[in-house]
N, C-alpha and C positions, 0 to 999 in steps of 0.2 A: 504494500500500500504506500505509505509515506514515511519518511524519516528526516527529522530536523535535529541538528546538533548545535547547542548554544555553548559558546566559549566565554570565559570571563575576561580574557585579554584579546587585544587585536591580533590579527594574523594567526588565529586559531591556537592561541597559547593559553596556558593555565588550565584550571579545572574545566571540565565540560560535562554537559548533561544531554542525553539523547531523549527524544520524544517520538513516538510512533502513533500517537492518537491525540485527542483533545486533552488539554491540561488546564484546568481553570485557575490554578494557583501555583506558579513556578517559584515564588519567593522563598519557599521552604527548601528549594533545591539548589538555588544559587543566589548570590547577592547582586551581582551585576553581570551584564552581557555586553561584550564589545565586538564580537564577531560571530557569524552564523554560517553554517554550511547546511544546505538543503540537498540531501543525497537523492531523494526521490519524492515525488508528489508535489503538492502545493499547500501552503499554510497561510493563515492570517496570524500575526502576532499583535499583542495589545499591551499598552503600558499600564493597565490596571487589571487586577484579578477579575475573574468572572466574565471574561471576554468583553470588557468595557474599556472606555477611553479611546485614545488615539490608536488607530489600527494601521497595519502596513502589510501589504501582500508580498509573500515570499514564494518565488518559484524555484525550481531546481537550479542550483548554482552556489557559488562561494561569495560570501560577503565579509571580506577581511576587516573592514571598518564600517560596519553597517550604520553606525551613528552618523558618520560623515555623509553617507549616501542618502539616508532617509531624513536626517534632521531630528530624529527621535533621540531621547536620552538613553542611558544604559539600563533603564528599568523595563525589562521585558517581564511582565507579570502573568501572562496567560497566552496560550496559543491554541488555535483550532485548525485541525486538518480539513482540507477541502476535499470531499470525496470525488472520485472519478465519475464522470457522467458521459455516457456514450449515446444518449438519445437526443431528442430534439430540445430546443430552447424556446421558452415562451414566457413573456412577462407583460403584464398590463400596468400602465401608469395612469394615475388619476390626478386631476388638478385640485380636487378637494379632499378633505379628510373622509374616512370611512367609505372609500371607493366611490366617491361622488364626483359629479361634474364631467368634464370632457375626459374621455378615455383614449389612450394610445396603446397600441400593441407592438411589441418588439419580438422578433424571432432571430435577429442577428445583431452584430455590433452597431452602435450609433455614435460616431465621433463628434457630432454636434446636434444635440437634442433640439435646440432653438431653430436651427436651419431646417431640420427635418419636419418638426411638428409645430413650429412657431410657438413654442412654450418651453420655459426653463424652470418653472416651479412645479415640483411634484410633491404632493402632500400625502399620498398613499399609493400602495402598489400591491399587486398580487403576482408573486413569482410562481408560475405553474410548473415549469420544467427548467431544469438546469440551475447552475450557480453563476452569479453575475457580480460585477463590480460597478458601482455607480460613483462617478467622479463629480466634484463640484464645478470643474471647469471643462470646456471643450477639449477635444483631442487627448482625452485620458490623462489629464493633469490635475494636480491639486489633491486635496483630501479625498479619500475614497472610502467606500462602505461595502462590505461583503453582504450579499443578498443570497440567502439560500431559500429553497422552496417554502412558501407560506404566505400568509396575508399580513401586510403591514398597514394598519389603519391610520398611522401617523408617521411622519418622518422621524419623530422621536424614537420610534421602535427600531430604527436601524442606526441609532446613535448620531443622527444628523443634528447639526446645530441650527440649520435652516433648511428650507425646502428647495433651495437652488441646486439643480442638477444640470451639468453641462454635457456629459457624455456617459455612455453605458457600454460595457464590454462583457462578453461571455467569458467565463473561466474555463479554459480548455488546456489540459496538460499536453503541450506540443513537444 
């Protein structure tokens, strides 16, 4: 499935801890994290326990100084493995809370939500198939949010600070 290794020092030095599944509280396993190696799969890491706070998407690769790359601090407090998905992708976006107002449906990546649908505020959504990342800015930039299948009646449910979404991408392990 997936395997991520957290190192306390840059360039994969010092103590390390391996995860092969979700872990809601990493603080008891290590104090700080300065480099990360994702050997397989995809993960979201969070700076607070319980899959809360600032999140960052990690795909297979080596991150010898992940703090410099992401702008996050050395406090990795939880991680979530993103399961493989081999089927179709489908997501519905709504302009109002509780799945109300104008609805837009996505089945593929959307680099600019405003250009495609003439709308950039998303207040609720229904992820029917697949796993997605929603970005605050167009062209997959800025803060991003992991969306797994389910209904999100408010942007607060995906840890968003506001309803502004600029782009959306399917999560596929390439």
